[in-house]
Structure formats: structure tokens, C-alpha cells
C-alpha positions as CSV (number, residue, x, y, z in Angstrom):
1,M,45.8,15.6,-3.8
2,Q,41.9,15.6,-4.1
3,S,40.4,13.3,-2.4
4,K,37.4,11.4,-3.5
5,M,34.1,10.8,-1.5
6,T,31.4,9.1,-2.4
7,R,28.2,8.9,-0.9
8,R,25.6,6.4,-1.9
9,S,21.9,7.2,-0.7
10,L,18.6,5.0,-1.6
11,L,15.9,7.2,-2.4
12,F,12.4,6.0,-1.9
13,V,9.3,7.5,-3.7
14,S,5.8,6.2,-3.3
15,S,3.0,7.8,-4.3
16,L,0.7,5.6,-1.7
17,G,-2.4,8.2,-2.1
18,L,-4.3,5.1,-0.4
19,L,-7.2,7.5,0.3
20,A,-7.4,8.6,-3.3
21,G,-7.6,4.6,-4.4
22,A,-10.5,4.4,-2.0
23,I,-12.0,6.8,-3.8
24,N,-11.1,5.7,-6.6
25,A,-11.1,1.7,-6.6
26,H,-9.6,1.2,-10.1
27,A,-7.0,3.4,-9.5
28,A,-3.0,2.1,-9.5
29,T,-0.5,3.0,-6.9
30,G,2.7,2.2,-7.0
31,A,6.3,2.4,-6.0
32,R,9.7,3.8,-7.1
33,V,13.3,3.2,-5.7
34,F,16.2,5.2,-6.9
35,L,19.7,4.7,-6.3
36,Q,21.8,7.9,-6.1
37,A,25.4,7.9,-5.8
38,W,26.4,11.4,-5.1
39,N,30.3,12.6,-5.3
40,P,31.0,16.6,-4.6
41,L,33.1,17.1,-7.1
42,T,30.7,15.6,-10.2
43,I,27.4,16.9,-8.9
44,D,25.4,17.1,-12.0
45,Q,26.9,14.0,-13.3
46,A,25.6,11.2,-11.1
47,P,21.9,10.3,-12.4
48,P,19.6,8.4,-10.2
49,I,19.6,4.6,-11.0
50,P,16.0,3.1,-11.0
51,L,16.3,-0.3,-8.3
52,L,12.3,-0.7,-8.8
53,D,9.6,1.1,-11.0
54,H,6.0,-1.2,-10.5
55,P,3.2,1.5,-10.9
56,S,0.7,-0.8,-9.6
57,L,3.2,-2.6,-6.8
58,V,0.8,-1.4,-3.8
59,S,-2.3,-1.4,-5.3
60,D,-1.6,-5.1,-6.4
61,T,-0.6,-5.8,-3.1
62,L,-3.8,-4.4,-1.2
63,Q,-6.0,-6.0,-3.3
64,E,-4.6,-9.5,-3.1
65,I,-4.6,-9.2,0.9
66,W,-7.9,-7.7,0.9
67,T,-9.5,-10.9,-1.7
68,Q,-7.3,-13.2,1.3
69,Q,-9.1,-11.4,4.2
70,R,-12.6,-10.7,2.9
71,P,-14.2,-14.0,3.9
72,K,-12.7,-14.0,7.3
73,I,-14.0,-10.2,8.0
74,C,-17.4,-11.5,6.9
75,Q,-17.3,-14.3,9.4
76,R,-16.2,-12.1,12.2
77,L,-18.9,-9.2,11.5
78,R,-22.0,-11.8,11.4
79,L,-20.5,-13.2,14.5
80,E,-20.5,-9.9,16.0
81,M,-23.8,-9.0,14.8
82,G,-25.6,-12.2,15.4
83,V,-25.4,-12.3,19.4
84,G,-28.2,-12.1,21.3
85,G,-29.5,-8.5,21.8
86,A,-26.8,-7.1,19.8
87,A,-28.9,-4.4,17.7
88,R,-30.6,-2.2,20.7
89,G,-32.0,-5.1,22.6
90,E,-32.9,-7.2,18.8
91,T,-31.0,-10.4,18.0
92,L,-30.1,-10.2,13.8
93,H,-30.3,-13.6,12.1
94,D,-30.0,-14.4,8.1
95,I,-27.4,-12.3,7.9
96,T,-25.2,-11.4,4.8
97,C,-22.2,-9.9,4.3
98,L,-21.2,-8.7,1.1
99,L,-17.8,-6.4,1.0
100,D,-17.2,-5.3,-2.2
């Protein structure tokens, strides 16, 4: 009598490419998650099942977070740079922060 062994595993494949995304701001970065059922008796008969295939999930999420946090970052930069004597003994004023 043959025993049937089945193993399931999640394969997570991601093309984060954050450095590439920083160089090319228009490049979409996504994520893919597959479920691979494995049976040693039928190795070639179990194709991976896609659970998630979102071509811009990572870049969309980062863009959303950046849009929310940008004003807070600018405010903090203005506060830090506006401290008396912060620029080699000089005090900066009328600081404009533009973060793209």
C-alpha cells in the first residue's frame, strides 16, 4: 500500500526593485504569490496556483504612503533647518520645501 504524502507551500515571488524604482519613478513594482501543492508521486502534475498577481502593488502602496508623509517630512525639515545657527552659524529663514 502506497502512502500519499502531500505538502503545500506558499511561494512568494516579488520584484521589489526599489533601487530601479527610485531611478525610474514611473516603473511599476508588483508582487506575486503562488500556492504549490507537492506530491512526490505526481511531481509534474501540480502546477502552481496563483493567489495574488498584482503588477503594481508595491509601487502603489509606496506612492500612497509617500503622498501622506511628504507634508510631515517637509515640516520636520523646515523645523530642523530653521534652528538658529543650523547652517554653519547662519540662521535660515523663508525655507521652501519641495519634495517630488
